[in-house]
N, C-alpha and C positions, 0 to 999 in steps of 0.2 A: 566533433568535441562537443561542438556548438547542441546537436540535438542529443546528447548523452547529454549532457547539461541542463536540457528544458526537460527530458522526463523525469533526469533523479528530482529539478525542483517541483515540477506535478506531484513527482510520488509525495514530498515532502509536502504540501500543498493540502495535498487530502488526506494524507497520516492524518497532518493536523488537523481537521477538519471532522474528524472521525472521532477523535479524540480529545477536542473541547474539553474544558470542563466548565457548563452549563451555570451561573449565582442562581440559589431557590431565592424565593421572598416568599412572606407568608398574607403580605396585602399589599397590594400594590397604590400605585399613587405620584403624586406630583411635590417636588420641594426645588426651593431658590434660596443658589445663594449669599453670601454681601446682609442676612440677616431679615430678606423681603420677604412680606407677605405674598405669596400669590393666589386666587381661586382657580379653578378649572371646573368648565362647563362643557357639555359635549357643543359643535360649531354647528348653527345650521346656517348660518347666515349670508345667504345666499349675495348681499351688497361688498361683501371679503374678497368673495370670486373677483371686484373690478378693484383695479387697481388705479390711487390716484398717483398727480405725479408731487416725489416726493420734497419737502420744503428745499430752497435753496444751503438753507444752516446741518440737513437731516447731512448722512456721512454714508454714499453707498452698501460702506464698510457696515454699518451699525449690526448685524447677521453676519460674527463670527465667524462661528463652525457650526458643525452637526455629526455628532458621531450615534448609531447605531449597534447595538447588540444585542443577544436574547436573552431574556432571567423566565427561570420556573417557576411557578407560580403552585405551592402542593398548600394545601391546606390540609390537615388528621383529618381523617371518615370523608375526604374527597377529591378525586384524581386529580392529578396535577395537571396544568393547561402553559402553554408559551405566550409570551408577551415583546412587543416589542419592548426595547430599554433604550431612550432617545433619549442624547444630551445636546440644550443649545446651547451658544454663547454670545451672547449679544451686548452691545451698547446700551446703558440707560441714554435716554434722551424721552425729552421732552411730550416731543412729536408722539410716543410712541407709548399705545397702554399697553400693549400685552403681546403676546403671538397667537401663532394661528400652526397649530399644529395636523396634518393630515398624513391618512396613509392608504397611497388605495393597492388592492392586489390585482395583478395582473393575468392571475390566472379565472378570478372570479368576480373581475371587472364591479365589487365592490368596496367601498369609501367607510373608511374612518375619519371625522376628525374634531375636537376637543379646542378648546378657546382658554388662553393662559392669561390671565389678569392680574399686574399686580394692583399694590395698594398708592396709593398716589401720594400720599404727602412720605414716604419714605424712602418713593422711588429719585423724583424733586432734590432731597437731599443726595440723594446716591449718583445723580448726573453727570456724567461721561467714562462711569466705571465698568466694569467689566463684572454681568452677571452668568451665571449657572444654571439653566433650568435640566432638568431634569424627569420624564414621564413614562412609566411602564406602565400601560393599564391598557394599551391597546390589545385588545386579543390575537393571535392569531394563530394559523395551522401548520402542519408539517410540512413543510419541504415547499409551504407558497415565497412568489417571487413580490416581492412588495415595491413601491414608489414611493416616497418620502417624503414630502414636503414643509418646507419650514418658512413663513410669513409675516411681517408685521400686522399690529389689528391698529389703527388700520393699516391694509393694505395697501405701501407704494410701489410703483412699479419700477420691476429691475432691484427692489429689495429683497431676494429670495434666495432660499437656499434649498436644496433639491438634491437625491440622492436612491441609487436601488439600492434592493436589499435581498438575499436567497438566505429562508431561512433554514438551520439543520433539517438537515431529515433526518429517517429512521439508523441508517449509520452512524449518525455519533450515540455512542453508548449512553447515556443520560438518553434520550430522546427517547432515543430506545426500547430502555428498562422505564420508564415512568410513565411515559406519553400513554392513554390509552389506543390512539388509531394506529402507533404503528402494532397494537398487539395482532402476532398472526393469527391466530386462532387456534383452537382445537378441530383436531380433522376426524370424522369415524367413521365406515363403511358398510354396506350391505353388499354382497354379492351373487347372484343371480347367472347362475354361471347357462340353463338353460337359453336364457333371452340376451346372455354376453350384455348386462348393464351394470352399471358399478352404480347406486343411489350413496351421494356422500352428503354427511350432516355434518352442520359447523357450526359452535358454539363459542364460549368465552369472545366475542371481540363485539365492537363497538357497533351499539342499534340503530345509527342513526349514517350506518356507515354501507357505500355498497362491497360485496365481497364478490373475486375472484376463483373460478375454479375447472382445473382443467386438468386433463391426463397426459403425461407423455413420457416419450423412455427416453431412461434416464442414462444418457454419453459423458462424454463430457462436460457440457449442460443436457440439460432438462429440453430432449423435443418432442412441438405437438404433434399431439394425436388426437384431431378431432375436431370440436370447438370448442372455443371458449363460452362458458359458460356464468354467470353473472344473478348471484343471490341480492339482489333490494334489501336495503337496509329498511324500509317500512312493512318488508313482507312477513307478515307472523311462521311461515314456513320458514326453516333457513337450511333446506334442505335440493338435493339436484339432482340426477338422473342423466350416468353419463354412457354411451353406447364404447365396445371396444370391437375391435376383433380377430384380436389372440391373448391370451392371458401370459404374458412372455414373464421373465424376474423380472427386467428391467423396468416397467409399466409400472407409473408412479402416478398418487394424485400429490395433488400441486395449489394449493390456495393460497393468496393474499388479499387484503385489501386495494380498495380500487385507490390507491395514495402513488402519486409519487417517486419512488423506491423505495417503498414498504418492502415488509420483509418477510419474505415466503418461505411456507412449511413442506416438505413432501413425507410424501407419506407410501414406502412401496413394499405393501404385504406379501407379494407376489413372488419372491428371491428366492422357493425350495423349486419355481415351477420349470425347469429347466432340459425337462422332457420334450418340447414342441424347440427348441434350437437345435435341433441337428438335424431335424426333418429339409432345411432349408440349399438343399443338392444341385443344382444345375450340370447338365450336361449340354455344351454345343456337336453335337456331329457333324457338323462344318471344320470345326478345327481338333474335335476330340481331345476336349476342352472338359474336367471334371472339377468344379467348383466348386464351393459351402460358401453363406454367406449370413454371420449371423446376425438374428437381426435383434441381438442385445449386445454388451462388450462383457464378454465372458472370458476366461481364464483356461484358456483349455489346447492344449498336444491336439494335433493331429496326424495322423499319419492311414497308409493306406495298407491294406492287409488282404490274406486271401486266405477265404474260410474253410477247412477240413471237413466236409460231412463222418470224419471216420470218430472224431473225440469230438466235435460242432466247438473249434477253437477256432483263430482270424489266426495268424503265422503274419507275421510284424513283416513288410515290406521295406526292406534298407533303404536308407537314403530318400523316407519319404518324410520324414516329420519335420513337422512345420509347428509352429507356435502363432497364435491371432490374435496378433499384435494390429494386423492391421485390420477391416474391413472384408475383407475377401482372403481365403483359402482357394490356390488356386494347381492341375496336376493338368502339363499337360500332355497330348498325347498316352492316352489311357487306353489302353482294351477293355471294351465294352464286355466284359466275360462275370455271367449268373454269379459270380465266386469272388470277385475285387469289391472291396470294400473297402467301406471310410471307419476309422474307431478315433471316435472322441473322447478324452480322459483329464480329466479334471480331478479335485481333493475329492471332490463325492464317489467317485467310482469312476465306471469304464459306459462306453455304449458304443453298439458296433450296428452303421446300416451298409444295408446290400443296396446300394443303389436298381441293379443290372436285374435281380433276383427275379425277377417275373418276364424278361425272356421282352421288354418289351422294343428290344435291342438288336441286332444281328449276333449270334455268337457263332463261333467258327469250331469244327470237331476235330478228333482224329482218331481216324479207323486205324487199325492192324488187321493183317491177312497173313498167312503162314502160304512161302509159292519153294514149294524144297525144301532146305535145309536152310533157308530165306525168311527175313522177314521183312512185309513192305510195309511201308507206314504211310498213309495218306491223311492231310488231309483238305476238307472246304469251308467255304466261306461266302458271302450275299458280297464283301467287300474285298479286295484287293491286300494281298499280304504277304508280309514274309516270315518262316519257320523257323526254327532249330531244333532238331533231334538228340539225346544222348540217350546213349547207354549209363547206367549205374546200377550201381548197389545198394538197396538201402539197408543201411547199419544200423538205425533207426528210422520212429517212428517220420519223424518231418526228417530227415537227411538223408540223401542219396547219393554214394562217390560215384564217381564223372570213372569209369571203365576206358577212358582212350577214344571212345568212335564218337565222335562226333559230326552230326550233316546237318546244312543250309535243305531249304526248299524251297515252292514257291508253291502256289497256292492251284490241285491238277497233276503237280508234277510228286508223283509217289519217289521214294525213298527206300533202295533195299538192302536190309542190315541179312549181313551172313552170323549165323547163331552157329558157334560153337557145341562140346559138348560139356562144358565145362559154366554153360551159358542158361544150363536145365535148372538150376537151381529156385527154391522160390523168391529169394529173395531179389533178383533180375529185376527191370523195371528198364522201359523204356520210356521218355521223359519228353514232351513238345511241350513251346514257348513261342509267342509272336516277340522277330525283334523290329520290328518296324516302327515299335511303339516305343515309349520307356519306361510304362511301367501294365505288365502282361501277370496270366495268372500258369507258371504252369499245370500244364493237363501229364496225367503217372500211368503209366500200367503196367500192373506187376503180373505175371503167368509164369509159370516153370516153364513156358516158351518150348516142350516136350512133344510129339503128338500135337503140336498145336493145327487147328482148324481156321481160325479168324474172327475177332473181336473189337468190335468200335468201343469208342467214348467218346461220349461226348458232355457235357454238362449243359451247354443251349437246350431253350426251348425254341420251338417252330417262331421264328421271327413278326412282327407283330405292326405294323403302321408306329411309326419315331413320333416320340410325344417330348420333350425339351424339358418338361420337371417330375422328375418318378414316382411313384412308392417306393416305398424302401419295405424289407425286414427284418425288423430290430430285435439283436440280443443281449442280453444286458448279466456285465462279466459280476 
């Protein structure tokens, strides 16, 4: 319960900081209450850095309080700027001639001080009365970490107020909208496909600020691709060249000012370059695992299919459909057959990749031969494998109904099938497939099986040396 309460409280605090309205002023200045006239001037008095012992009559509580906020100075025709609005309350005393207000940036190590003096005549009349001093002419930058001090003039030891303050960043709606330093700029690009270089041109950002540019792959966040480039604010040319390895649909150009929590802009111009996404197919021979790793997030349905030479179609394999909800789609115990392919379907269409089509992995073969009134079926394979043989009646191009004659066989062990006179039709086929894998492509031999002298069937090429990352033959539907 406590942790949940703390989380809710933090969310409320951050929400308030982002939505807080910053008051606007047209001129900065100094004001004092009780009708006291006061004047300010920049303070360079090094002697006020050293404290003096306070008189016995001076209360250590002469400085009552100090409050700090941010105001936005906006003058027509000029960009807005941020200033500290410092309010201090003190009790007037004949030993105090004024105040010194200083701000010290913990980011830049720079300080600004101002000396506030009261007119003696009026302040003596109000001795002991509380006076509020307001000063809002100290200019600050976005997201600065400031240390503010308020001391008496002269500076009495242990009579001092201090406070740390964080200036709002670009997430604040007013700061992000009106302060030039929060402008994310404008990105344009030129593409050199031959050299694989993106030249990024940046405009519409403050000329005295440095600017960051990078290439990234956009997933849930934009992940770095290559080095971060910096465009110096003082440089005349506001462009940078970035190298890329692949032109992916999630490849984005991101730019932002070199400021804490600066707003970022992204340009993702290659969203239609999806072809390369389907190439990253990997096969592991030791585990018989076929995997596809998307280089970018993409809404796609993946399935295995059997490519048919007769009509250039790829028949879907049942129970192989998967969605790319994760960074990898994996199939275990896969037959390395040249016609076993992967199909990728998005709202833009379907793509088919056949990773084993080039014969880079061992393929198995099925051969038939006639012996008297029997058909012998042989299987050859460079790896251990188990097969099934089925006699079927091809009723359609893509379907073959079993005739109830089913056999199991190992590599090197032939199986004999007795052929009756009724099996002499042209629609009778012998079908074979691997049973020791989860995903296999059946081979099919269809003949009259009358006057049969022998036939062999194979889709495989002579096996070559195994490689884990494969080339693909591509068919676009």
